[in-house]
N, C-alpha and C positions, 0 to 999 in steps of 0.2 A: 293094109293089115298092119296094126301096131305090134312091134316085137314085144313079147312078154318079158317083163322085168320082175325081179324080186323086190317088191316094195314093202317096207315095214313102216307102220305108223305107230307111234308111241303116244298113248293118251286117248281115252275114249270119252272126251267131252264133245261139245258140238263141232269144234274144228277138226278133231281127229276122226270123229264119226263121218263127217262129210268128206274129208280127204280120202278115207278108205273106200267109201261108196263110189266117189268119182273115179278114183284110180281103177277100182275093180270093174266099173261099168265100161272101161276102156280095155277090158280083157287082160288085165295085169294080174300077176300072182301076188296077192295082198295079204299081209299078216298084221293084225291089230293087237297091240300089247296093252293091257290094262292092269294096274296094280290092285284094283278093287275086285271083289267077287262078282260085281255087276257093272253094267255100262251106265254112263250118263248120270252119275250120282249128283253132281253139281247142277246139271241141266234140270233134273227133277225138282230141285229146290228153287229154281229161278222164278221170278215173278210171284213169290209167295206160293209156289206150287202150281201156278197157272201157266207159267212159261210165256213171257212177253217176247216172242221170238224175233220180231222185227218192228219197224215203224214204217208206215205207208206214206211218209212225206217224200218230196222230190229230192234229188241227189244233192243239190246245193244246200238245201235246208238240213239235210242229213249230215253233211260234212261239217256244218257249223256247230253241231252238237259234240264234235270231237275236240280234244285238246289240240295244241299247235301242230301235231303230227298227222292230223286227219287226211291231208292231201295224199299221203302215202298210199291210201286205200283206193284211189281212183281206178287203177287197173283192175283190182279185184272186184270192185263194184261194177265196172264196165262188163266184166264177164258174167257175174252172178250177183244180182242185186235183190232188192226187196220183193219185187213182183215175181222174179224167178224163184225165190225161196217160197213165196206163198203158193205159186203154181206147183212147185215140187210136192208140197204136202197135199194140196187140194186134189191133184191128179191121182194121188194115192189114197183118196177117200177120206182125208181129214178136213172137216169143215172149219173155217176160220172166221173171225169177226174183227172189226176195227172199232176200237173204243175211243174215248176222249184223248186228245193230243195225238191222234193217229196211231195209237199203240195197237199192235196186232196180237191176238190171243186165239187159242183153240176155242171153238164154239162151246165145247163142253167144260171149259175152264180147268182142264186137267193136263198137266205136263206129260203124264204117262202116254197121252195120245201122240205127242211129238216123238217121244222115244220109241214108241211102238212102230211107227213108220220107219224110223231109222234102223231099228233092229231087223225088220223084215227085209229092207234093202240090203243089209249086210248079208243076210242069209241067201237071198235070191242071187246075189252077185258072188256067192261062194268065198266070202272073206273069212280067213281063218282067224279065230280069236283066242288069245292066250290070256286067261283070267288069273288074278292073283300072282302076277308076274312083274318083277321089278327090273328095270334097266340099270346096269352098273357101269358100263363103259361103251364107247363107240370105237370100232376099229377103222383106222384110216391108213391108206397106203397110196403113196404118190399123190397126196392131197385129194384123194377120193374116198368116199364111203365104201367100206367093204363088208361091214357087219356089226353085230352088237354082242356084248357080253351081258348075260342076264345073271340075276342073283342065283347062287348055287353053282355057278361055273358053266352053265349051258351057253352055247354060242349060236347065233343065227346069221347066216349070210344075207347080205342085202346089196342090191344095186342102187337103191334109192332109200333114203331114210327121211321120214317126215316127223319132226318133233312137235307135238301139240300137248305138252305136259302142263300147260297153264302157268299161272303166276304163283303167288304164295298167300293169297287171300282165301278164307274159308278152308284152311289147311286140313280140317277134318274130312273133307271130301276127297283128299288125295293130292291137292295142289300144294306141294311142299318145296318146290324150287329146284329139284334135282336136275331137271332139263336145263335150267338156266346155268347151273353150276357146270354141267358138262359142256355147254356152249362156251362158257368162259374159258374152260381148260383147253378148248380147241382154238382159242385165240380171238373169240368174238368179244366185242365191247358190250358190257352189261350196264345199262342205265339203272341206277339204284332203284330197286323195287320199293314202292311206297303205297300207302293206302289210298284208294279212290272210292268215292261214294261211301263215306263212312260217317257215323255220328260224331259229334264234338262234345267234349267235356267242358263244363263251365265252373268257374270258381264259386259262383253263387249257387246255393242249393235251396230252391224254393219248393214248397209242397205242391208241385204242379204235375207230378208224374202221371203220364197217361192222357193229359189234356192236349187236344188237337186244336190249333187255331187255324181257321180258314180265311182266305182273302186277306192275307197280311203280306208285308214286304220286309225284307231284312237288308240292312246295310252293314257290311263288314269293313272295318277300318283298322289300320295299324299306326295311324298318326301321320303317315305320308301318302298312303293310297287308300282307295276305297272301292268296294265292289257292291253294286246294288242289284238285288235279285229281281226277278219278275214277281208278280202277285201270285201267291199260292199258299201251300200248307206248311205248318211247322208242328212238330210233336215234341212235347216236354218229356224227358225221361228222368230216371232217378239220378243220373250223372250229368245231365245237361240237355242238349237239344238234338233232334233228328228230324226226319220228314223230308219230302222231296226238295224243298228249297235249300236245306242245309246240306243234304247229300250231294246235290249238284255242284255246290261251290266249295265243298270240303277240300278238294285237292289243292285249290289255290291257297286256302287258309293254311294247310299243312306246309306248303312251300314258304309262306310268310313266316310261320313259326320257326322254320329251320334254316332260314338264311344265315350264312356265315358259320354254320355248324360244320365240323369236320365230317367228311364222308366216311361212313363205316364200310365194312366189307359187304360182299354180296348178301350174306345172311342178314336179314332185317334186324336192325337195332331197335329194341322196344322203346328206348328213350328218344329216338329220333323225332317223334311227333310231339315232343314237349318243347314249348317255347321258352327256353331259359333266357331270361332277360328281355324277352320279346312280348309286347303287349298288343293283343288283337281283341277288338271289341265287336260284338254283334249288337246292333241297334234295331229293335223290332218296331216297325210302324204298324200298330194294331188297327189303324183306320186310314189306310192309304188313299181311300176315295174322298176323304174329308180334309180340308185345310185346317190350320189352327183356328182361323177365324170362324169357320163353320162349326167346329167343335165347341168353341166358346159360346156361340149362339145357341147351340144345342143344349149345353149345360145350363145356360141362363134360363132357357125355356123349361127344361126339366125341373130345375130347382124351384122355379116359380109355381109350376103346376103341382109339385109334390113338396111344398114347403114344410109340411109337418112330418114327412117321412124321414127316416134315417138315410144318411148318405149311401150306406150299403144297399138298401132297398131301392133307392133312386137310380142307381147305376145298373140295375138288372138288365135293362133293355140295351145297354151299351156293350156289355162284355160278359163272359162266363162268370158264374158266381165265385168259383175258386180263384180266379184271377183278380176279382174285385178286392178280396181280402189282402192279397199280396201287394197290390198297388196302393191301397189305403195305408198299409203298414209302412211301405217305403216312403210315402208322402208324409208320414208322421201325423196322420189325421185320425181322430177317434172314430171308429166305425159307427157308433150310435149317435154321432153328431147329426143334428137335423140339417136338411138341405138348405133351409133359410139362414143357417148360421155359418155356412161355408164362406170364407173370406176370398177376396180376389186373388191373393197370393196362393191360397190352397187350390183354387180352381185352376190357376195357371200351372201349378205343379202337376196336377192330374192330367192336364192337356199335354204337358211335356212328356209325361210317362206314356200316354197313349200314342204319341207320335215318335217316341224314342225310348222304349223299354230296353235298358242296357244290360248286357251280360258279358263278362270278361271270359274269353276263351283260354282255357288252361292247356289243352292238348286234344289231339284226336284219339278216338278209341283205337285199340290195337288192330293191326292189319288183318288179324284173324277174323275180325268182325266186318271187314270191308267187303263190299259187293264185288269190287274189281281190284286188280293190281295195276298201279301206274308204274311205268318203267318196264325193263325187260331187255331183250336183245336189241341192240342199237339198229335203227333203220338204215344206217350207213353200211351195215354188214349184210343187208338183205336186198335182193333185186325185186323191186315192187311189181315187175311184170311177170314174175314166176314164183316168188317167195323162196327162191334158192339162195343159199348162203353165198356171199361173195368171196368167202375164204376157203370153203370146203365144197368140192364138186359132189353133187348127188345128195347134199343135205338141205332140207327144206324146213321152214318154220311156219307155224300157223297158230292163230288164236291169241289167247291172253299173254303168252310168253313174249309176244312182240311189243315193242314200246309204243303202243297206241291204246288210248282209252277214251271213253265218252260218257255223256250223261246217262242217267237211267231213261228207259223208254223204248228198249228193244235195239238200241244202237250197238251196244257191245256184242250182243248175240249175233246180229247180222254180220259184224266184222269177223267174228269167229267162223261162221258158216262160209262167208265169202273167201276168206284167206285159206280155209281148209279146202274149199272147192278148187281154187286156183292152184294150191300146192299139189293136190291130187292129180289134177289134169297135167300140170307141168311135169311132175315126176313120171307120168305115164308116157307123155308124148315127146319130151325132149331127149 
């Protein structure tokens, strides 16, 4: 029989919800504190409202989708991984499906189904929930957690405290960094919070807003290094570029833009994502399946078959209409020029643009628009086997406030659920 402890969980995102459920299922006295009037506000928005809760790939492939700190999660994943999470929901009546790239969604394509299961578990396990409640301070005595101070002066005793307050992305959902600030005040090292999975602004502004390009590849370069994406999708916006390929590599681009910049305080500096004096280029290969020679042969064939057509009409089968006008303008070719009149130099210019349409990256969008926060509580201050602080006994961390982040595709949510599960179990049993 596990001795009942007073366990307080702060933050009702996926990590906090799972931590509270797991601790309460082990017969603990659990209180969940949430600043919003409802639970799971950010969870409901994930996956564009569909909630891509995990990915069904194997562990090694899973960990490769994380930044350099992904190995920290091995113990959490060993205890509670993707199949465990899927079984958790399916055993409670929620049907799931696996889509392309092994992404897992509710069959009904509604994140409310995920939250509904979690809310029922909280109720069945008698978790006390305090809504519209803000944490102001943590009471520590003899280097151990003793309780919390809430807004308004109310205090709550606690034998164990699990912080799952998130990062600082999508701040309108409640992730505003107060948990990170309190952790810093207690002596923990905070790795500078930065935007992850965020669109990028470009200095060139072409009339391509809303245009999606499929089956393309992007190469980012700063003159010394380069990153080449997989083949996938890109979305043009009014400020620059977005889409899966851009979001996945955005974190590395932000790091390039900010090399040698002075480190600001914990509170995110809005100018940090601007590359002052740093030049980073995105080079889009619009036809990665074709070599320059193959494109040249294709052009020669098309120009011969459509010799009387204008260049603009001749290129319709090669690229979207809106993009044709932009590339022709960059190439300085008259759009009504007949295909038979296109010179060798003009043809080579068009081929170069198709294989390397260049955009200069100015900065990333603000962290408020990022899907995840990179940075957070340093992993050196957290025991990976328990999620307990190495500095304060009885204090645990879970979810996005930990310095771990990954690509889109369900990886970040699984990390939140897994670290929450481990923190809840550790707080109950240790």
